[in-house]
C-alpha positions in Angstrom: 65.5 73.9 -9.8 68.3 75.5 -7.7 70.3 73.1 -5.6 69.2 74.7 -2.3 65.5 74.1 -3.3 66.3 70.4 -4.0 68.2 70.2 -0.6 65.1 71.7 1.1 62.8 69.1 -0.6 65.0 66.2 0.4 65.3 67.5 4.0 61.6 68.0 4.3 61.0 64.5 3.0 63.4 62.9 5.4 62.2 64.8 8.5 58.5 64.4 7.7 59.1 60.6 7.6 61.0 60.6 10.8 58.4 62.7 12.6 55.6 60.5 11.4 57.5 57.4 12.6 57.6 58.6 16.2 55.4 56.5 18.5 52.7 58.7 20.1 54.0 58.2 23.6 57.5 59.2 22.5 56.1 62.3 20.8 54.2 63.2 24.0 57.2 62.7 26.3 59.5 64.7 24.1 57.0 67.5 23.7 56.6 67.7 27.4 60.4 67.9 27.9 60.6 70.7 25.4 57.7 72.5 27.0 59.6 72.4 30.4 62.6 74.1 28.8 60.4 76.6 27.0 58.5 77.6 30.1 61.9 78.0 32.0 63.1 80.7 29.5 63.8 83.9 31.3 62.4 85.8 28.4 59.0 84.3 28.9 58.9 85.5 32.5 58.7 89.1 31.3 56.2 88.6 28.5 52.6 89.6 28.5 51.6 88.1 25.1 53.1 84.8 23.8 52.2 83.3 20.5 51.9 79.5 20.5 50.7 77.1 17.7 48.4 74.1 17.4 50.6 71.2 16.4 49.9 69.0 13.4 50.5 65.3 13.4 54.2 64.7 13.9 55.1 68.1 15.3 56.4 68.9 18.7 53.4 70.1 20.6 53.5 73.2 22.9 49.8 73.0 23.8 50.2 72.2 27.5 52.1 75.5 27.9 48.7 77.2 27.5 47.5 76.5 31.0 50.8 77.4 32.6 51.0 80.7 30.7 47.4 81.6 31.7 48.2 80.9 35.3 51.1 83.3 35.0 48.8 86.0 33.7 50.2 85.8 30.2 47.9 86.1 27.2 48.4 83.2 24.8 47.5 83.8 21.2 47.3 81.3 18.3 47.7 81.7 14.6 45.2 81.4 11.8 45.8 81.7 8.0 44.6 85.0 6.6 45.4 85.0 2.9 49.2 84.8 2.5 49.9 85.7 6.1 49.0 84.7 9.7 47.0 86.6 12.2 46.7 85.8 15.9 43.8 85.6 18.3 43.7 84.9 22.1 42.3 81.7 23.5 41.8 80.3 27.0 41.3 76.7 26.2 42.4 74.4 23.3 38.8 73.5 22.8 38.2 77.0 21.4 40.2 76.1 18.3 38.4 74.9 15.2 39.7 73.2 12.0 41.0 75.8 9.6 43.6 76.0 6.8 44.5 72.4 5.7 42.7 71.1 8.8 45.0 72.9 11.3 43.2 74.1 14.4 42.7 77.8 14.5 41.2 80.4 16.8 37.9 82.2 16.0 38.3 85.4 18.1 39.3 88.8 17.0 42.8 89.3 15.6 45.3 91.2 17.8 47.8 93.7 16.5 51.0 91.8 15.7 53.0 94.5 17.6 51.4 93.2 20.8 53.3 89.8 20.6 56.5 89.7 22.6 57.5 86.0 22.1 56.5 83.8 19.2 56.9 80.1 19.3 57.4 78.7 15.8 57.1 75.2 14.5 59.5 73.9 11.9 60.7 70.7 10.2 64.3 71.7 10.8 66.5 74.3 12.5 70.2 74.9 12.5 72.7 76.6 14.9 72.2 79.9 13.0 68.5 79.8 13.8 67.7 79.1 10.1 64.3 77.4 9.8 62.8 75.0 7.3 59.1 75.2 7.3 56.4 73.2 5.5 56.9 75.3 2.3 53.8 77.6 2.5 55.8 80.6 3.6 53.1 81.8 6.1 55.5 82.0 9.0 58.3 83.6 7.0 56.0 86.3 5.8 54.7 86.9 9.3 58.1 86.9 11.0 59.2 89.5 8.5 56.4 91.7 9.7 57.1 91.5 13.4 59.1 94.2 15.2 62.8 93.2 15.8 62.2 93.2 19.6 59.9 90.1 19.3 61.7 87.0 20.4 61.4 84.2 17.9 61.6 80.7 19.4 61.8 77.6 17.2 60.2 74.5 18.9 61.0 71.0 17.7 62.3 67.6 18.6 66.1 67.4 19.0 66.7 65.3 15.9 65.2 68.1 13.9 68.3 70.3 14.6 70.6 69.8 11.7 74.1 71.0 10.7 72.8 73.4 8.0 69.4 74.4 6.7 69.5 75.8 3.2 68.5 79.5 3.5 66.6 81.4 0.8 66.3 85.2 0.5 62.8 85.2 2.2 63.6 82.7 5.0 63.3 84.2 8.4 65.6 82.9 11.2 64.7 82.4 14.9 66.6 83.6 17.9 66.3 80.4 20.0 65.7 76.8 19.3 64.0 74.8 22.1 64.1 71.0 21.8 63.4 68.1 24.2 67.1 68.2 25.2 68.4 71.7 25.0 68.0 75.4 24.3 70.1 76.7 21.5 70.8 80.4 21.5 71.2 80.7 17.8 73.9 82.7 16.1 71.0 84.9 15.1 71.0 84.1 11.5 72.0 87.6 10.6 69.3 89.2 12.8 70.0 92.0 15.2 69.7 90.4 18.7 66.7 91.6 20.6 67.4 93.6 23.8 67.9 91.5 27.0 
């Protein structure tokens, strides 16, 4: 197994354990702090359609952003697994989500065209200053990000301890433009991506 694959496995193992060890109250407070920074992004003010996600146990949770975005007139969409990729459907309430792939909550409505998404909020086990992301290993987000137009702003969302010095990057790994944590917003060094227009 290549050394980068081993490094990814070790990083996943360490960060999964640390995320699971967070007390629920700490996880909630950190998620809310990260949501405040997310919702303050100027890029969100101009967006009509924003993709969020339903957090799994241990992940930073952006769910409370749903109500704020709806109040702003934004259409929030959530992902569901469709074969090897993700598709997205609009919801108005978290109660509309149902257990789907691996028990992760998914929307049931009709899928939108990916080109309608302007900002996508992406979970990850780790991110670095280049915006390189370490996911759970299924590749669903990497394949989906690769299909999105370059103008779509990709935002990693995580706890601050999940930002590491370097995430090993494979040929199919898709970087994000920003990383939002409970402590800061990192405008990534783009990971080799062409920066989206301001």
